[in-house]
N, C-alpha and C positions, 0 to 999 in steps of 0.2 A: 547370691553372689556368683554361683557357678554359671548362671545364664549370661552374665556379662562377658564381653570380650575385652581382655586387657589391651590397653593402648600400647604399652611397652612391656616386654617380658624377656626374661632370660631363662635358659634351661641348661643345667649341667655345666656351668662355667668352671673351667679349671685354669688356674694361672700359677706357674712356678717361677721362683727366682732362685736358680741353682737348686739347692737341696730344700729350700723353704717352699712349702705349699701355701700360697696366700689364699687361693680359692680352691675348694675341693668339692666340685659338683654343686655350685651354688645356684639357686633358683631365685626368681624375682618377678613380681607383677605390679604394674601401675595401671589403675583403671581411670577412665575419664572423670574429670571434675572432682578429684580427690587429692588429699595430701597423704602420701605414704612416707612414714619415717623409717629409717634404717638405723638400728642401734646395735651396739655390741661393745665388748671390752676391747682394749688395745690388742691388736693382732687378730681380731675376729674376722677380718676380711672385708669390712664395710667400705673402706676407702678404695681397695682394689676393685670391688664390685662397681662402685660409682665411676671410677676411672675407666672401667671397661664399657660402661653404658654411655659415657661421654666421649669416648674415642681417645682418651689420653693413654690407655693401655689396650693391647689386643690380647684377648684370652687365648690360651693354648688349645683349649677344646671347649665345646659347647656352642650354643646358638643364642643370638639376640634377635628378637622379632619386634617390628614396629608396624602397628595396624595388621598384625597377623602375618606379615611378610618378613622373611629372613633378611637381615641387614648385616653389613660388616663395616664398622667404622675404623678406618686406618689412621685417622687423626681427629683431633677436636674439630677441625674444619669440616670433615665429613659429617660429624654429628650436628654441627650448626646448620649445615645445608639441609639436613633432614628435619630441622626444626627443634633441636635440643640445645638449650643454652644452660650454662653452668655459672653459678656465682660462688667464687672461692672466698675463704675467710681472709686470705692474704693476697695482696697484689691484684685486687679486684678492679682497681681504677688507675688511671694515669694522673697522678696528683698535679702535675704542672699544667695540664690541659683544663679548659673550662668545662662546665657541666654539659653543655650541648655537644661538645667534641667527644666527651666520654660516652654519652648516650649513642652517638653515631660512630664510635671507634671501630675502624675497619670497614665501615659502611657509609662513608662520608657522601653527602649529597653534592653533586657537581653543578656548577652554574650552567645555564642553558647556552646553546650555541658553541662557537669555536672556543670561547673562554673555558668551558668545561670539557669539551671533547679533546681539544688540542693542548691547551695549557693546563688542564686538569685543576682549575681553580675551584675552591670549595664554596658552596652556597651557604655562608655562615648565617645570614639572616633567616633563610628557610629552616636551617637546622635548629636555630634557637627558638623559632616560633613553634616548630613541631615538638621540640623537647619540652617547652613550657606547657603545651597542651597535654602532652602525655603525662607529665608529672602532676598536673592539676587533676587529671582523671584518677590518678592513684592517690590523690590527697597528700602529696609530698610537698611540704611547705618550704620551698626555696624561692627567693624573690627574683634573683637575676641569674639567667642562664650563662652569662659571660664571666662569672667569677670563677677563679681556679678552684678545683676540687680540694687542693691542699688547704684552703681557707675554711673548709667545712668541718663540722664536728664528725666524730667517728660514726654516729648513727646516720647523719646525712650522707656521708660517703657510701655507707653500705646501702642506703636508700637509692642512691644513684646507680649502684651496681645492680640492685634488684630491679630497678626500673628499666635498665638496659636489657636485662634478660627478659623481662615481661614484654618489652616492645618487639623483640626480634624472635622470641621463641614461638614457633607456630604450633608445636606439639607438647613439649615438656620443658619445665624449668627445674634445674637441680640446684639446691641450696646446701652448700657444704659449710657447716658450722657458721651460719650467717650472723649470729649474735655474739661470737667470741670477742672478748676484750671490750665489750660495750658496757656502758653504765645502765642502771635500772631504767631510766626514762628513755634512753636511746634504744634499749632492747625492746621495750614495749612498742615503740614506733615501728621497729622492723617486724616484730611479730604481727602487728595489725596489718602491715603492708603485705606480708605473705598471705594472710587470710584474704585480703582484697584481691590479690593476684589469683588465688584459687576461685574466689567467687565470680571473677570475670571469665571463668571457664578454662583456665590454664592449669592442668594438673602439675603438682609439685612433688619432687622427691626431696625429703629433708634428712640431713645427717646432723645429729646433735648429741652431745653428751648430757644436755640439760633435760632431765626426765620431766620436770613440770612443764617445760615448753613443749616437749614431745607429746605429752598427754593432752595439752591444751589445743595443739594445732592439728594433730594427725587424725585422719579417719581410720587408718590401719597402721600397724607397727610391725615391721619385720625385724625379728631378733636373730642375730648371727653369732655363731661361736665356732672357732677353729675352722674358718673358711666355708662354713655351711650355714644354711638357714635352718634354725631349730624350731621356730614357731612364727606364726603370724597372728597377732592379737589385735584387739581394739580397746580404746579407752572405756567403752561401755561394758566390756566383759571381763577386763582384768584391771587390777590395781597396779600402782607403781611397784610395790614390793614384790608382787607376783612376777612382773616383767623382769625386775632385777634378778630374782631367783633363777629364772630361766636363762637370762643372759650370762650369769656367772657360773652356771653349770650344775644345776640341781640334778639329782639322780633321775633316772627314767621313771621310777615309781613316784617321785615327787612331781615330776612333770605331768604324769597321767592324773594324779590327784588334782592338780591345778587346772588341767585342760579338759577333763572328762565331763565337765558340767554342760556340755552341749555348745561350747564356744566354737566360733568359726576359726579354728587354729589348725596348723599342720604340725604333726609330729614326724620326725625322721624315722626311717626304718631302722630296725636293730642291726648292729654290725653283723654281717654275714647272713642276714635274712634273705 
């Protein structure tokens, strides 16, 4: 693994909100063609890390690199222009707009000639045709691109949000609790969709509290606690109880007993070392 170059990485990220330290020297790596999950208890810093990687927050210190080059995202727009798209668990779609309009939200195709250049008229037929082709490639079963998203089920809505990210993300897709508040059948559809996105060559960062989903989807799992990365494990080398023990703050001796088996995991340095 050390021979591979991370596509996206962070080194020593620090973020404070007044006296609260949300990130305390956090590191992160995402390699090509993989799903990396970020897990941690409430307050562990995972949301702040993801917001830093997606441009929603700017860290106070530390460095983010994309393709080995330092980048600074001052807004989510900067991250999107760099090819990083994020799917949030809430407000991921515009319910009153149709499916095609949601897929092209903020990137609407204009009609040719003066109608598009001067009057800025939208090429609805082109957008619906392209949206239908894209959803078919991802095996998302929606019949009409002209129906409002508010008429879709929760799983279908999230499918539209994931499809939008997959269409426009050139480098990375970030999925923030993508199955929250979904039923069993709809959750299964979204999980399969995330795997298809990864299999098409788009690396994914997954944030989830659902450990079975994490262990099913992730190639690597970054465990955070108190604003730091405490371990990186894989589903092949660690069980869910072991990951939970690390996440919830096992002693260093217990961590070493868990990780000393030759696992490709990272242990933090001792305080003051």
